[in-house]
DODRENMI-539045 format. One record per residue (C-alpha): residue in three letters; x, y, z. Coordinates in Angstrom, 3 decimals, m for minus. Example, Ala and Ser with C-alpha at 12.3 -4.5 7.8 and 13.67 -1.06 7.14 Angstrom:
NODE   aa      east     north        up
NODE  Ala    12.300    m4.500     7.800
NODE  Ser    13.670    m1.060     7.140
***
This chain:
NODE   aa      east     north        up
NODE  Unk    m9.858   m15.339   m10.487
NODE  Unk    m9.730   m13.590   m13.886
NODE  Unk   m12.706   m12.469   m16.103
NODE  Unk   m13.221   m11.371   m19.708
NODE  Unk   m13.471    m7.742   m20.660
NODE  Unk   m16.745    m5.964   m20.225
NODE  Unk   m18.902    m3.465   m18.624
NODE  Unk   m19.281    m2.928   m14.822
NODE  Unk   m20.898    m0.379   m12.420
NODE  Unk   m17.807     0.079   m10.505
NODE  Unk   m14.212    m0.712   m11.337
NODE  Unk   m11.973    m0.789    m8.179
NODE  Unk    m8.332    m0.380    m8.925
NODE  Unk    m6.013    m2.122    m6.281
NODE  Unk    m5.996    m5.281    m4.127
NODE  Unk    m5.336    m3.860    m0.741
NODE  Unk    m7.571    m3.307     2.207
NODE  Unk    m9.475    m0.448     0.860
NODE  Unk   m10.038    m2.192    m2.563
NODE  Unk   m11.236    m5.406    m1.125
NODE  Unk   m13.518    m3.615     1.396
NODE  Unk   m15.000    m1.505    m1.416
NODE  Unk   m15.631    m4.695    m3.381
NODE  Unk   m17.364    m6.439    m0.345
NODE  Unk   m19.740    m3.306     0.195
NODE  Unk   m20.219    m2.886    m3.681
NODE  Unk   m21.396    m6.440    m3.905
NODE  Unk   m23.669    m6.218    m0.944
NODE  Unk   m25.248    m3.161    m2.573
NODE  Unk   m26.176    m5.566    m5.533
NODE  Unk   m24.015    m3.373    m8.040
NODE  Unk   m21.656    m5.184   m10.538
NODE  Unk   m18.138    m4.472    m9.332
NODE  Unk   m14.758    m5.811   m10.592
NODE  Unk   m11.298    m5.670    m8.651
NODE  Unk    m8.151    m5.033   m10.846
NODE  Unk    m4.878    m5.043    m9.056
NODE  Unk    m1.234    m5.620    m9.633
NODE  Unk    m0.287    m6.734    m6.204
NODE  Unk    m2.329    m8.918    m3.792
NODE  Unk    m2.803    m7.479    m0.470
NODE  Unk    m1.001    m4.257    m0.650
NODE  Unk     1.177    m3.149     2.202
NODE  Unk    m0.767    m5.276     4.719
NODE  Unk     0.109    m8.501     3.070
NODE  Unk     3.964    m7.922     3.651
NODE  Unk     3.535    m6.195     7.016
NODE  Unk     4.209    m9.335     9.213
NODE  Unk     2.406    m9.867    12.486
NODE  Unk    m0.562    m7.418    13.011
NODE  Unk    m1.736    m6.951    16.413
NODE  Unk    m3.996    m3.758    15.990
NODE  Unk    m6.659    m4.909    13.659
NODE  Unk    m9.893    m5.478    15.799
NODE  Unk   m11.216    m8.899    16.025
NODE  Unk    m7.511   m10.503    15.885
NODE  Unk    m5.251   m10.641    18.837
NODE  Unk    m2.408   m11.489    16.405
NODE  Unk    m2.690   m12.209    12.745
NODE  Unk    m0.252   m12.268     9.799
NODE  Unk    m0.779    m9.554     7.263
NODE  Unk    m0.965   m11.971     4.432
NODE  Unk    m3.585   m14.086     6.254
NODE  Unk    m5.683   m11.233     6.886
NODE  Unk    m5.647   m10.104     3.270
NODE  Unk    m6.596   m13.659     2.304
NODE  Unk    m9.561   m13.393     4.563
NODE  Unk   m10.487   m10.124     2.856
NODE  Unk   m10.091   m11.654    m0.590
NODE  Unk   m12.032   m14.803     0.444
NODE  Unk   m14.957   m12.765     1.738
NODE  Unk   m15.048   m10.660    m1.669
NODE  Unk   m14.902   m13.961    m3.662
NODE  Unk   m17.832   m15.276    m1.747
NODE  Unk   m20.006   m12.699    m3.628
NODE  Unk   m18.359   m13.817    m6.974
NODE  Unk   m16.740   m10.549    m7.666
NODE  Unk   m14.161   m10.934   m10.354
NODE  Unk   m10.636   m10.185    m9.258
NODE  Unk    m7.995    m9.663   m11.907
NODE  Unk    m4.252    m9.708   m11.347
NODE  Unk    m3.225    m6.851   m13.624
NODE  Unk    m2.321    m3.029   m13.276
NODE  Unk    m4.803    m0.317   m14.294
NODE  Unk    m2.676     1.842   m16.577
NODE  Unk    m5.162     4.204   m18.104
NODE  Unk    m8.635     5.656   m17.351
NODE  Unk   m10.453     7.778   m19.872
NODE  Unk   m13.803     9.765   m19.516
NODE  Unk   m16.167     8.760   m22.314
NODE  Unk   m19.624    10.394   m22.378
NODE  Unk   m20.537     9.955   m18.645
NODE  Unk   m18.638     6.666   m18.516
NODE  Unk   m15.069     5.631   m17.986
NODE  Unk   m12.809     3.161   m20.068
NODE  Unk   m10.238     1.418   m17.964
NODE  Unk    m7.374    m0.034   m19.795
NODE  Unk    m4.802    m2.441   m18.053
NODE  Unk    m1.069    m3.183   m18.586
NODE  Unk    m1.691    m6.634   m20.107
NODE  Unk    m4.337    m5.067   m22.789
NODE  Unk    m7.642    m5.600   m21.044
NODE  Unk   m10.401    m2.885   m21.469
NODE  Unk   m13.307    m2.474   m19.209
NODE  Unk   m16.273     0.114   m19.173
NODE  Unk   m17.778     1.438   m16.050
NODE  Unk   m19.786     4.440   m14.664
NODE  Unk   m17.673     4.754   m11.588
NODE  Unk   m14.062     4.021   m10.519
NODE  Unk   m12.607     3.671    m7.012
NODE  Unk    m8.915     4.054    m6.678
NODE  Unk    m7.210     2.156    m3.951
NODE  Unk    m3.858     1.833    m5.312
NODE  Unk    m1.949     2.822    m2.216
NODE  Unk     1.571     3.859    m2.015
NODE  Unk     4.971     2.764    m3.433
NODE  Unk     8.096     2.310    m1.346
NODE  Unk    10.627     5.079    m1.249
NODE  Unk    14.289     4.593    m2.174
NODE  Unk    17.507     6.305    m1.500
NODE  Unk    18.235     6.612    m5.126
NODE  Unk    21.864     5.371    m4.675
NODE  Unk    23.893     3.594    m7.346
NODE  Unk    23.297    m0.051    m7.416
NODE  Unk    20.092     0.251    m5.202
NODE  Unk    17.957    m1.181    m8.041
NODE  Unk    20.507    m3.460    m9.482
NODE  Unk    21.362    m5.165    m6.079
NODE  Unk    17.700    m5.492    m4.919
NODE  Unk    17.689    m9.221    m3.971
NODE  Unk    21.472    m9.306    m3.619
NODE  Unk    21.704    m7.594    m0.376
NODE  Unk    19.359    m4.694    m0.949
NODE  Unk    15.603    m5.092     0.312
NODE  Unk    12.618    m2.922     0.858
NODE  Unk    10.668    m5.572     3.072
NODE  Unk    12.250    m6.615     6.572
NODE  Unk     9.243    m9.073     6.969
NODE  Unk     9.901   m10.715     3.689
NODE  Unk    13.728   m11.115     3.901
NODE  Unk    14.647   m11.210     7.547
NODE  Unk    14.912   m15.118     7.799
NODE  Unk    17.436   m14.839     4.978
NODE  Unk    19.825   m12.998     7.247
NODE  Unk    20.455   m15.589    10.047
NODE  Unk    23.841   m14.778    11.752
NODE  Unk    24.535   m11.907     9.420
NODE  Unk    25.165    m8.158     9.916
NODE  Unk    22.538    m5.985     8.483
NODE  Unk    21.516    m2.308     8.383
NODE  Unk    18.023    m0.720     8.438
NODE  Unk    17.442     2.758     7.071
NODE  Unk    14.501     4.661     8.405
NODE  Unk    12.959     6.187    11.604
NODE  Unk     9.259     5.316    11.707
NODE  Unk     7.470     2.359    12.714
NODE  Unk     8.363     0.107     9.961
NODE  Unk    11.846     0.733    10.411
NODE  Unk    11.962     0.168    14.179
NODE  Unk     9.813    m2.858    13.698
NODE  Unk    12.053    m4.090    10.935
NODE  Unk    15.088    m3.793    13.210
NODE  Unk    13.575    m5.578    16.004
NODE  Unk    12.508    m8.564    13.721
NODE  Unk    16.002    m8.535    12.179
NODE  Unk    17.595    m8.834    15.403
NODE  Unk    15.806   m12.175    16.045
NODE  Unk    17.962   m13.491    13.032
NODE  Unk    21.206   m11.326    12.701
NODE  Unk    23.971   m11.089    15.118
NODE  Unk    24.243    m7.272    14.631
NODE  Unk    21.595    m4.787    13.220
NODE  Unk    22.418    m1.076    12.551
NODE  Unk    19.336     1.265    12.613
NODE  Unk    20.258     4.384    10.837
NODE  Unk    18.226     7.483    10.691
NODE  Unk    18.971    10.940     9.558
NODE  Unk    17.089    12.597    12.240
NODE  Unk    17.772    13.463    15.905
NODE  Unk    15.166    10.979    17.109
NODE  Unk    12.887     8.350    15.565
NODE  Unk     9.752     9.601    13.974
NODE  Unk     6.644     8.747    16.023
NODE  Unk     7.018     5.036    16.577
NODE  Unk     4.553     3.658    18.968
NODE  Unk     5.778     3.816    22.504
NODE  Unk     5.599     0.077    23.068
NODE  Unk     7.674    m0.483    19.975
NODE  Unk    10.375     2.121    21.078
NODE  Unk    10.739     0.356    24.463
NODE  Unk    11.372    m2.920    22.815
NODE  Unk    13.980    m1.256    20.550
NODE  Unk    15.840     0.154    23.477
NODE  Unk    15.854    m3.215    25.154
NODE  Unk    17.244    m5.275    22.095
NODE  Unk    20.993    m5.552    22.765
NODE  Unk    22.213    m6.454    19.254
NODE  Unk    20.559    m3.239    17.580
NODE  Unk    23.063    m0.175    17.426
NODE  Unk    21.170     2.904    16.783
NODE  Unk    22.916     5.663    14.517
NODE  Unk    21.087     8.839    14.553
NODE  Unk    21.794    11.946    12.488
NODE  Unk    23.534     9.593    10.077
NODE  Unk    22.838     8.963     6.231
NODE  Unk    23.992     6.188     3.856
NODE  Unk    25.896     7.701     1.036
NODE  Unk    27.168     4.792    m1.017
NODE  Unk    26.488     1.071    m1.586
NODE  Unk    29.687    m1.088    m2.223
NODE  Unk    30.375    m4.420    m3.569
NODE  Unk    31.352    m6.428    m6.646
NODE  Unk    28.315    m8.494    m7.666
NODE  Unk    26.074    m7.548    m4.744
NODE  Unk    26.063    m5.595    m1.432
NODE  Unk    29.178    m5.930     0.660
NODE  Unk    29.451    m2.637     2.680
NODE  Unk    27.866     0.630     3.012
NODE  Unk    29.466     4.137     3.380
NODE  Unk    28.044     6.616     5.938
NODE  Unk    28.436    10.460     6.340
NODE  Unk    29.531     9.837     9.865
NODE  Unk    32.154     7.575    11.280
NODE  Unk    31.282     4.574    13.285
NODE  Unk    34.114     3.170    15.424
NODE  Unk    36.591     5.316    13.584
NODE  Unk    35.392     4.144    10.050
NODE  Unk    32.804     5.617     7.559
NODE  Unk    32.340     2.199     5.965
NODE  Unk    30.312    m0.628     7.465
NODE  Unk    30.624    m4.193     6.389
NODE  Unk    27.130    m5.570     6.088
NODE  Unk    25.296    m8.501     4.387
NODE  Unk    22.109    m6.702     3.760
NODE  Unk    20.411    m3.225     3.994
NODE  Unk    16.782    m2.724     4.337
NODE  Unk    15.071     0.530     3.079
NODE  Unk    12.372     1.304     5.390
NODE  Unk    11.969     4.977     4.636
NODE  Unk     8.295     5.205     3.951
NODE  Unk     6.092     5.240     0.834
NODE  Unk     4.625     7.947    m1.413
NODE  Unk     1.161     7.685    m3.079
NODE  Unk     1.042     6.174    m6.597
NODE  Unk    m0.005     9.300    m8.476
NODE  Unk     0.077     8.002   m12.177
NODE  Unk    m3.669     7.553   m12.384
NODE  Unk    m4.648    10.482   m10.234
NODE  Unk    m2.423    12.914   m12.344
NODE  Unk    m3.758    11.337   m15.535
NODE  Unk    m7.326    11.977   m14.471
NODE  Unk    m6.662    15.494   m13.197
NODE  Unk    m7.562    14.782    m9.640
NODE  Unk    m6.708    17.360    m6.789
NODE  Unk    m3.579    16.500    m4.824
NODE  Unk    m2.390    18.019    m1.608
NODE  Unk     1.366    19.076    m1.221
NODE  Unk     2.069    15.476    m0.180
NODE  Unk     0.630    14.211    m3.531
NODE  Unk    m2.138    12.557    m1.637
NODE  Unk    m5.662    12.598    m3.373
NODE  Unk    m8.024    15.116    m1.844
NODE  Unk   m11.184    13.484    m1.024
NODE  Unk   m14.157    14.668     1.093
NODE  Unk   m15.763    12.736     3.929
NODE  Unk   m17.583    10.517     1.396
NODE  Unk   m14.448     9.701    m0.616
NODE  Unk   m15.453    11.772    m3.441
NODE  Unk   m12.730    13.340    m5.627
NODE  Unk   m12.927    16.624    m7.696
NODE  Unk   m14.011    14.337   m10.689
NODE  Unk   m17.592    13.182   m10.772
NODE  Unk   m17.716     9.324   m10.697
NODE  Unk   m14.095     8.972    m9.269
NODE  Unk   m13.764     8.134    m5.783
NODE  Unk   m10.587     7.250    m3.690
NODE  Unk    m9.659     5.495    m0.492
NODE  Unk    m6.849     4.132     1.611
NODE  Unk    m3.219     5.227     1.730
NODE  Unk    m3.519     6.992    m1.586
NODE  Unk    m5.716     9.868     0.056
NODE  Unk    m5.652    12.577     2.599
NODE  Unk    m8.814    10.961     4.329
NODE  Unk    m7.101     9.802     7.531
NODE  Unk    m4.094    12.298     7.773
NODE  Unk    m0.861    10.707     8.944
NODE  Unk    m2.593     7.514    10.347
NODE  Unk    m2.208     5.110     7.341
NODE  Unk    m3.395     1.654     8.757
NODE  Unk    m5.234    m1.331     7.424
NODE  Unk    m8.318    m0.448     9.397
NODE  Unk    m8.470     3.156     8.049
NODE  Unk    m7.930     1.933     4.583
NODE  Unk   m10.711    m0.675     4.820
NODE  Unk   m13.193     1.934     6.334
NODE  Unk   m12.498     4.219     3.587
NODE  Unk   m13.056     1.591     0.924
NODE  Unk   m16.513     0.775     2.555
NODE  Unk   m17.391     4.461     2.446
NODE  Unk   m16.261     4.956    m1.177
NODE  Unk   m18.519     1.954    m2.186
NODE  Unk   m21.491     3.500    m0.386
NODE  Unk   m20.805     6.831    m1.977
NODE  Unk   m20.336     5.144    m5.485
NODE  Unk   m23.634     3.236    m5.094
NODE  Unk   m25.447     6.432    m4.271
NODE  Unk   m23.858     8.180    m7.267
NODE  Unk   m25.101     5.275    m9.542
NODE  Unk   m28.736     5.808    m8.096
NODE  Unk   m28.646     9.504    m8.532
NODE  Unk   m27.308     9.472   m12.080
NODE  Unk   m29.064     6.348   m13.641
NODE  Unk   m28.804     7.632   m17.085
NODE  Unk   m25.365     9.231   m17.037
NODE  Unk   m23.738     6.286   m18.583
NODE  Unk   m25.365     4.615   m21.668
NODE  Unk   m23.549     1.407   m20.754
NODE  Unk   m25.460     1.373   m17.359
NODE  Unk   m28.824     2.772   m18.229
NODE  Unk   m30.438     0.126   m15.955
NODE  Unk   m32.190    m0.195   m12.725
NODE  Unk   m30.243    m0.908    m9.698
NODE  Unk   m31.651    m2.156    m6.352
NODE  Unk   m33.026     0.614    m4.203
NODE  Unk   m30.895     1.333    m1.175
NODE  Unk   m33.478     0.551     1.317
NODE  Unk   m33.800    m2.908    m0.108
NODE  Unk   m30.273    m3.834     0.318
NODE  Unk   m28.938    m5.398     3.571
NODE  Unk   m25.661    m3.745     4.828
***
């Protein structure tokens, strides 16, 4: 759904779990929110099968995010497929500009833009994305039936990706620079160790991608079976993600040493009227999950509503009465 430019009580940047949850709660508070996000569903939508979201024994991440979106659309919240590129403070208000030329005015902003996948920064990594190089095991695993592939990383995503790929590929190399895998869930680690066609290469790094018009082999800093070069049909970079900091840095938000936006328990940032939620923030420590993102989005919307109630005249675009909190069913 798209919408014309205009004035809103809350502009929500992002289309992941935190953004949709914020939109749902903002709508139920009878404010006027809008969701603007470049990529539907965030990391959850490409996360494959999800077994730890309450209420569902097992659900595909894309389907779960579709449920989120449908619930938001029920409240007729506009959803714009675009990227917020600039936010400027203007006399107690904020002007939000998008990549494709949209301009929106608002009194409050909730940032739920999440994280961006890390790269190894090797030659050809970007050039060969889609030609042997991938950043999403769930998305591309079926393309590698009867192939030989490598997965780089040591966390849950890498281990889960290797296990999934092992169902299609004849051989999977799971490559990690550390001495042991980085805090994967015990149940997943047990499954990894039971999967016969996964070879675990610890304390090992990929140093080069080789091929002519796409990936044909990788070079390691340690020999495997007498050679530092492995012939592979694909490599999957599952090495984590970093917070998207363009907007936070532009706004002057306080960041921690991991570039996460620092928020208090109510998802407030150091800039009045700007709130943040989800994987972008330090709110849940190392636990970055769909459930934590959704919870933080709900909290951010509640806090934004209270901010609007407390500062009814702060922004001349929104000098209007909002429903009182006690009259809103939540």
